[in-house]
N, C-alpha and C positions, 0 to 999 in steps of 0.2 A: 497562600498555598499551604495545604495541610501536610505537615511532615512529622516524622518521629526520628529520634536519634538512636543509633546503636552505640555500643561501648566506645567506639573509636571517634565519635563525634560526627560521623558521616550521616547526612540527612537523608532518610529513606522516605520515598513517597508513601502516603497513607491511603490504603484502599478506602473507598467510600467518600472520596473528596467531594464529589458532586452532590451526594445526598446530604452531607454535613453542611455544605455551603447553602443549599436550598433551605435547610432547617434554620440556620443561623440568620438568614435574611428575613425570616418570618414566614411561618406556614400555618394557615388557618383554614376555615371551612370554604372560603372563596377559592383558595388554591386547590383544595381537595376536589371541589366540583369541576374545576378546569381539568384536573388530571383524570377524573372519571370520564369526562366527555372525550378527551383526547385518547385515553386508553381504549375506550370502546371503539372509537373510529379506527385506530391503528390495528386493533385486534381483528376487526372485520376484514381489513385489507390484508393482514398477515396470513390468515387462514389459506386462501387460494394461492398466494405467493409461496408460502412454505411448502405446500404440496407440490406445486409446479417445479420449484427449484430442486426439491428432493428427487423427483422423477427425472429431471434433466441430469442430475448427478449420477443416476443409475441405481438408486435405492428406492424402496417403497415409500409412499408419501408420508406415512406416519413419522418417519425419521425426521423429516423437515418440521413437522408440527411439534415434535418433542424438543427440537432445537429452539424453536421460538419460545416454548414454555420454560425450559430449564435455563438455557443460556441467556435468553432475553431478560429473565428476572435477575439472575446472578450478576450479569455484567452491569445492569442498571444500578444495583445496590452497592457494587464494589468499584465501579469505574470512575472516571474523572470528568465525564461530560454529562450535563444535566438533561440533555435532550436526545442523545443518541438512542436509537432503537436497533437492537441487535437481533440477529437470527441468520438463517441461510441467505446467501446473496448470490447473484448471478456471476460475480467475478470469480468465484471458486469452482465453477462448473468445469472449466478446462483443466484444473489441477486434480479435482476429486474424481472425475469420471475415469481417468486412466488408473487411479489407485483402486477403485472398485473393480475394474476389469482384471487387475493383476493380483489383488489381495483380498477381494471381497469386502463385505460390510465390516467385518471384524478388523481387517487391515486399515480401513478408512478411519475407524474409531480410534485405533491405536495411534495412527499418524496425527489425528486431532489432539489426542492427549499429549503427545510429544510436542506439538506446536504450541499448546497451552503453556507447557513448562518453559519453552523458549521465550514466549511473550512475557511471562512473569520475570524471567531473567533480564530481558530488555528493559522492563520497567524499573526493576531494582537497580540496574546499571545507569538509570536516568538517560536513556537514549530516546526519549520521547520527541526530540527534535529531528528524528530520523527523516520525517517527511520533507524537511527542508533540502535534503541532499538528493532527492529524486527529481530529475528534470521533467518539466511539463511534457515535452515530446515523448519521453519514455512512457509516462503514465497514459497519455492520450493514445499512443500507439498500441500498447497492450490491451487497454480497455476496448478500443475499437476492434481489435483482433478477436478478443473474447466474445464480443457481440456477434461477430460473423460466425464463429464456431457454434455458439448457442443456437443461433437461427438455423444453421445447417442441421444440427442434431434434432431439431423439432420437425423437419420436413416429413419424415416417415409417418409420424402421428397425424400431422396436419393433412397430409394427402391420403392417409389410409393405406400406405404401401405395405406389402407383405413380402416376407423373405429377406428383409434388410437386417444384416448383423453389423451393428456399429462397433468400431474399435477405437484405438488410440490415434490413428492417423487420419487427419482431415482429408487428405487426398483419397485414401482408401474409402472413407465414408462417402465422399462425393461420388466416386465411381459406383459404389453399391447403390446409392440413391438413383443415379441416372439409369442403371440397369433395371431398377425396379419400377421405373416410371410407367410402364404399360399396365401395372397393377393398381393404378389410382382408383380409389373408391369414391364415386361421386357423392354418396351420402356423407361420408366422413369429411370430404372437402367442403360440402355445403354447410355442415355444422361449424367447421372451422372458420369459414368466411363470414357466417352470421355473427359468430363471437367476435371476430376481428373487427367487423364493421361497428359493432356495438361499442367495443373498447375505444375505437377512434372517435366515434361521434358523441358518445355520452358526455365526456368532459365539456363539450361545447355548450351543453345545456346549463352548466354551472349549478347543478343540483347537489345537495350535501351528501348524497349516497355515493360511496366509492365506485369508480368505474370497474375495478376487477370483480367486485361482487355482482354488479349488474351484468357484466359480460358473461360470467360463468352461469348465472341464473338463466339468461337468455339462451346460452349454448346448451344447457341441460334441458330446458323446455323444448328446444329444437330437436335434440336427440330423442327425447321421449315421443315427440310427434312422429319422427321418422320411424322409431321403433314400433309405434302403433300400426304402421303400414307394413310391418313384417320385415323391415330391414334392420339388421343387427349393427349396433354402434358400439365401438370399443370404449369402455368406461373404466374408472378406477376399480370398481367392483369386479369387472370381468378380467382385468389385467393382474390384480394383486390379490394374494390370499395370505392369511395369517393363522398362527397357532399359538395359544397362550394358556399355560397351566391346564392342559387337557381340553381346552376349548379351541374351536377353529371357526373360520368364516372367511368371507371375501371382503375386499375393500380395505377399510381402516378399522383396526381393533377399537372397540368403544371403551377403552380403559385409560386411566391416567398413566403417564410414563412410570414404569417400575424399574427398580435397581437391576442392573445387569452388568456382568463383567465383560468388557469389550472383546477380550480374546476368546470368549465362549460363543460369540456370534460367528456365523459361517464365513469361511474363507472362499476363495474362488471355486473350490471343488465342492462346496456345500457343507464341509465339515469344519469344526472349530480349529482355529489356528494354533500352531505350536510356536509359542513365543520364545525366541532364542536370539543370540547375538546377530545371527545372519539376517533375521527378519528386521531387527532394529536398524541394522546397517542399511538394508534396502529402503526402509521407510524414512531414514534420516534426511535424505535430500528432499523428498516431498514435504516432510514436516517443516524443514527450513523455508521452503517456498510458501507453504501455508502461513507460517508465522510472519514472513516478510509482507505478504499480500494483506494479511489481517491487520498488521500494523499500519500499512499505507492506507488501507480503506477506512479504518476506524479513525485515524488521525485526520485524514482529509474530511471525513464526515463531521468531526468535531470542530474543525476550523470553519467549515461552511455554517454549522449551527451557531457558532460564536458570531459570525457575520450577520446572521439573520436576527439574533436576539441581543447583540451587544453584551454578551457575557464572555467569561474566560474559562476554558477547561484546563485541567491538569493533565498534560500528555502522558506523563509517567504513570500516574494513577490509572489513566485510561488503558494503558498497555497491561497493567497488572490486572485490572478488571476483565479485560478481554482474555487474558491468560487464565484467570480463575474460572471464567465461564467455559472455556474450551477444555479445561482439565476436568470439570464436573460433568459436562454434558455427555461424554461417551459412556459414562456409567448409568445413563438413563436412555441409551439408544439414540442419542442425538448426534448430528454430524457437525461439521465445522461451522462456527458462527463468527460474524463480525458485524460492525455497524452498517446499516443500510441507509444510503443517502435519501432515497425516495421516501421511505417510511419515516425517517427522521424529519424531513421537510414537512411531511403531512402532519406529524406529531406537533411541530411548532405552529403550523397554520391552524391546527385544531385547538390551540390555546394551552398547551401543556405548561405546567409551572415547575415541575420537579421530576426526578427519576421515577417517582411513583407511577407516572403515566405509563412507563415501560413495564412496570410490574403488573399494572392492571391489564395492559395489552396481553401479557403472558397468561393471566387468569382467563381472559376472554377466549384465547386459543384453547386453553384447557377445557373450558366449558363446551366449546364446539366439538372437541374430540369426544368427550363423554356423552354429550346429549345428541349430537348431530352426525355421528359417524356414518349411520346408514344413509343419510341424505348426501353426505360428501361422496359416498361411493358411487352416486349416480352421475357425477361430473364426467363428461366425455373427455377422452384423451386429446381429441382434436381441439377442444375448447382450451385445455391447458396449454397446448402448443401455440394457439393464437395469443394467449396471455404472455407466453415467453417471447413471442415475436415482438410484442410491445416493449417488454423489458429490455430485450436486446437492442431495439431501436433507440430507446432512451439512453441506454448505457453507451452506445456508440458515439454520442455527441457528434453526429455527422456534420452539423454546421461548423463546429469548432475545428473538426478534422479538415474540412475543405478550406476554411479560412486560414488555418495554419499552413496548408499546402501552398496557398496563394501568396501569403504575406510574410512568412517566417524566413529567416536567413537559410541559405542552401544547406548548411551543415545541420541545422535543426530539422529541416525537411527530410534529409537523408536518415537521421536517427528515427524520425517518426515512421517513415516508410519501412525501414529495416525492422523495427520493433513490431509493426503491424504484420509484415510478411512472415517473420519468424513465429509469431504467435499463431497465425492461421495455419502455416505449413508444418511447423514443428510443435513447440509448446511454449507456454508463457515463461517458464523458468529460464529457458535459453534466451528468449526475447529480452527479458529484464536484464540478465547478465550481460549480454552483448550490448544492449542499449546503454546501460550504465558505464560499461567500459569505453564505448565510443564517446559518450558525453564527457567522461573524465579526460580522455585523450584530447578532445577539442578544447576543453577548458584549459588544459595545460598549455596547449599551443597558443591560445589567446593570451594567457598570462605571460608566456614567454615573449610574445610580440610587444607587450607594453613594458617589459623590463629591459633597461638599457643603461649603458654607462658611456659618457662622452666627456671629452676634455673641453673645459671652458676656455675660450680664447679672448682676444682683445676686445670683443664686443661686450664682455661681462665686466662690470665695474670692479668687483672683488678680485677677479683674475688679473686685472691691470695693476692692482696694488701689490701683487706678489712679485718677488724677485724672479729673474729669468730662469733660475735654477730650480724653481718650485712649480710643479704642475698640479692644477686643481681639476679633479674629475667629479662629475655629478652622477651619482648612481640613483636610478629611479626604479621602483617596483619591487615585488618580492623576489628574493634570491632563493630559488629552490632548484631541484634537480633538472627541471626543464629549461631553466633560464640562466643558471649560475655560470656555466661554461661560456655561453654566448656573451654575457656581460664582462667576464674576466678576460676574454680574448682581446677586447679593446684595451685593457689596462696593461697588457703585456708588451704593447708597442710603445716604448718609452724613448723620448728624445735623449740622445747620448749626453747632452749638457744638463739634463735634469738630475738633481741630487736628492730631492725630497718630493714625494707624491702625497697630496692631500685627497682623501676619499670622503666626499660629502655624503653621509649615510642617513641624512634626515628623512629622506623619502623611501627608505627601505623598511617596510613593516615587519618582515619576517626573514629568518634564515633557517635553512634546513641543513642536514648533515653534509649534503653535497656542496652547498655553498660554503660551509665552514672549511671543508677540505680545500676548496678552490681558493679561499682567502689565505689559508696556510701556505699553499703552493705559491701564491702570488708574493706573499711576504718573503719566502725563502728565495724566490727568483730575484726580487728587488735587492735583497741583502747581498746576494752573490754579485750583483752589479754595483755594490756600494751605494745603494739608494735607500733612503729612509722612507717609512710608511706611517702616515698619521690618519687615523679614523676620526672623522668629525661628525658629531651629533648622533653617534650610535646609541641605541636604546640600551638601558642597563641590563635588561634580560639577554640582549645579544652579546654584550660584553661578557656576561657570566658564561654563556655558551662557548665563546672563544677561549676563556680561561680553562674551562673543563676540557676542551679539546687540546690543551697544551700550548696555546698561543699566549705568550707573556709579554708585558711591556718591557722594553729594553732601551736604555738611553742611546739616542742617536740612531736607533734602528726602527723601533716600533712604539707607537703611543696612541692614546685615545683622549680626545678633548671634546668639550661641550659644543663649541661654536667655531666659526671660521676665523674671527679675529684672534682667538686663542691659538688656533692652529697656525695662523700666519706668524705669530710671535714665536711659537715653538720652532717652526721651520727656520726662521731667521737665526735663532740661537744655534741650531744644529749647523747651519751653514757657516756661522762665525767661528766654529771650532775647526 
């Protein structure tokens, strides 16, 4: 794992770990050819996906393309995974859409910049193992919920509805769509259905041409055919317009992404934002949510890529790379980026050998923007909605969702359903927070259930060898705030004839502050009853904790020994006094 040291000897993750690893393992013309083919394939896939996801987020399609170009290249060059392909992803739609509604494109880019700084801080703090602490029901619940929200947001374009104003509330959006159902446009619906059928059926032919490309080409041809009959179809060119350095047009601007200050882009009222402390405070919560989701998505993607390729990624370097990409991309008009699982899997299946495949994918998207902007403007909105339906379906992991509902423990099912419901009805931030809280509470309860202390009786050989005035208690499990009081309650009931208590601590892996206080209280209570206390087999680090807390060894009152024979001999000496 590539690291550098700072002055204190702390080992810092080194950006570009994946690129350096690929180079050290040998990189030649064969690997370059593989990367060129994979990059071309992913670039073709990324163009329609980037446009569709940007539109779903509530911004013009070029912002998604700029994200794939800038963030896709920077994250590949500085990240810790050799195969991750980064760009706009569906998971962010439910977070970014409300930000655009409240703060405009400028606010979204500032929040992305803040999230990038948070990701770099997470990487430098070596918190790349973050993904290990997010329970599967939480992840499955909010991703399935996000899929439902994405699909719902695409219904107006797919059905050609008019007069639908979408907002932050899913229930409000659903009501608005239902009210607008009488305005369904048969032509728009027909184009959407043709595209959707193509996207579903094309992969079954197992041809090398990506289904998103074929689906949008078929949808565009269908829209042109309908348009020739005099029926107007809503397209990217008819929906979006641009102005750049005195030039203007419709659709996508045919220029490479140019430097821009995020706060100079329009806010919700169409004017540039005023960046002050109040704005930063309002965007801090969304930025934290973006950073957490980006970390989860990118690390999950890297783990899956490792499983497919038998390689190892550097999670901390990956977080830094994701952070650097999200810091840079707002200054070129791009939105939030993270690793995309579907594109990464396609990258691997296409034979990618190194992060250069992701860089080539970014160059392919750049070429499409510069050379094919006019053609991209012909893509109908209904066709993009159909593509997002497929993305939402794949993201929902419906089979895993149903399987978990049927076979998981009741507590995990409850967490899954709650996270799903909160994501759909409220938002993903609340869903993840509540889901993590519930998962933590259930974990604490389960750990408390396996922690116990019991007195060994005549059925135990060692206990039979002890004098009647010596009681041996076996303590099992971690002693922490959720279990310490329960375990100590058993020890407080001491037979009046007992003068020495042996606590077998061999099976206690950890102590927290609550457990230390409970042990101190126990020692004081036993001392008041003229009963000695001997800890047996306590780990050295636990002994140090007790000493720091003020618990000291005292002849005839308190001691720590290595094993039970030694504890028995010490107890006998105390009794002899």
